[in-house]
N, C-alpha and C positions, 0 to 999 in steps of 0.2 A: 231114559237117561237124559239129564240136562247137561248141555255143553255150554260153557261160558266162552264166548268168542270175543267179548269186549269187557274190559274192566274199566270202570268209570272213576276218574279222579274227582269224586263227588263233592269233596269239601276241601278246596285248595288251601285255605289258610291253616286248617287243622292238620291236614296231611303233611303240608310243608313244615309246620311247626314240629310235628312228630319226627319226620325224617331228619331235619336239621339237628334236633336235640339228640337223636340216636347217633348221628355222625359225631357230634361233640362228645358224647359218652365214649364212643370208640377211641377218639383222640385222647380223651382223658385217661382211659385205661392204658393206652400205649405209652403215655408220657408220665405214668405214675401220679396222675392228678394234677400235674403242673399246668396243663392247658386250662383246666377249671380255675385254678388259683389265679392265673394271669388274666384270663379273659371272661370267665363265666361265673364269677361270684362277687358279691358285694361284701366288703369288709371295711374296717376303719378308713375313712375318707381323707384323702390328701388333695386339697384344692389345686395343687400344682401338677398333679398326675392326671393327664388327659384320659388315660384308660379308666380311671374311676368314673368318669361321666358315661363312658360307653357301657361299663359294667352295671350301671343303674338300670339298663334295659336288658342286657344279655344274660344276667344271672338266671333268668328263667330257662335258659337253654342248657345249663350245666346241672348234672346230677352226680351224686356221690357214688352210686352203685347201680347195677342193673336192676336190683329190687326197687330202689328209689325211682328210677326211670319208669319201670313197668307200673308201679303203684300209681304214679301220677298220670301216665298216658292211658291207662285203662279207663279212667274217668274222663279224660280229655277226648278220647276217641268215642266214648259212649255219648257224652253230652254235647261235644263240640259241633258235630255235623247237624244236629237238631237246631242248635242255636245259629249256626252259620246259615242254614236254610231259612230260618225265621227272620233274622236281622240283617243278613247279607254279609258277604266276605269283608267288605270295607269296614263295616261297623264292628265286626268281631275282631279284626286286626287292630282297630283303634282301641277297643276295650282291653285287649291283651297288652298292648304297648303302654297304655295309661296305667293299668294295674301293675305291670312290671315296674314302672317308674315310681308309683306311689309306695309299693312295698319296699323297693330299694331305698327310697328316701326315708321311709319310716325306720328301716333297719339302721341306717347310718346315723339318724338323728337320735335314736333312743337306745340302741344296743351296740355292744362292742363284740359282735360275733360275725362269723363268715356266713353269708346267706347265699344259698344256691338251690335251684330247683323250681318247678312249676306248680308247687302246691298252692300258692296264692291264686294262680289262674284256675286251678281245680275248684277252689272254694268260690271264686267269682262265678264260675260256670254253674256250680251247684245252686247258688242262690238265684242266679239269673234264670235258670231253667224252671225254677219253682214259681216264677211269675210270668212265664211265657203267655199264658192265657188270661192275664189280668184284665179286668173290666174296670172302667172308670168308676171311682168311688167305692170299690170293693177290694178287700184284702183277702187273697186266697188262703184258706186254712192250711193248705200244703206249705205255703210260704212261712207261716207262723211256726208250723211243726219243724220245718227244715232249720229255721233260725234257732229254735229251742234245742233240737237234737245236735246239729252240727256245731253251731257257734257256742252253744252252752257247753258242749264237751270240750271244745278248744279252750274256752275261758277256764274251765275247771282244770284241764290238764296244764295250762300255763301257770296256774297258781299252785298246783300240787306236785306235778312231775318235774324231775330234773333229768333232761335228756337232750339230745342234739336236734330235736325237732323245734322249729320256730313257729310255735302256735300263734304268735302275734301276726305272722304272715297270713295264716289261714283266716284269722279274724279280719284283717285289713282287706284281703281278697274278697271275703264274703260281703263286707260292707260295700266294696266297689260294685260287686254283682247286684246287690240290692239297689244301689243308687242307679246303675245303668238300667235295671229293670223298671224302676220308677220313671226315669227319664223317657225311655222308649215306650213305656205304657201310656204316658201322657200324650205322646205324639199321635196315638191311634185316632 
């Protein structure tokens, strides 16, 4: 019989992100979504409202339901620790913050919808993990297939489906992941 006497906080950025988002979800449920609306979602921007600037980053912490939260964090907890070990906690934190800002900015610049959730981060991780072992001058076939399958599906869904899912956030997050993978791959 194996007895675990030590549990390791092995991926501090990813685990902290998961816990904070979980606490935000609980607060949102307890306040009938008002916490999300006020602090954790991007929606039409008012230059005079200072909270709008904060929400450009915090929208990734807010989720509309338990299913939304679990759907995003299953991928984040699967891919995030691999990426955090490979690129370091500081780099992963920077990539999350930059992607949050870019997806938030994209949302207010081009769409008149409320944006919340970490799906842009999920797609950033999906594309980033597909280039983890990139070699100079070579494009991994896995990266090409991920782009075709994941981003292709999101582009198709964005053009065809009418739902509450912000496919553009997935696309923008994926582009961020590809760019970060390219940048970090060049530094090897």
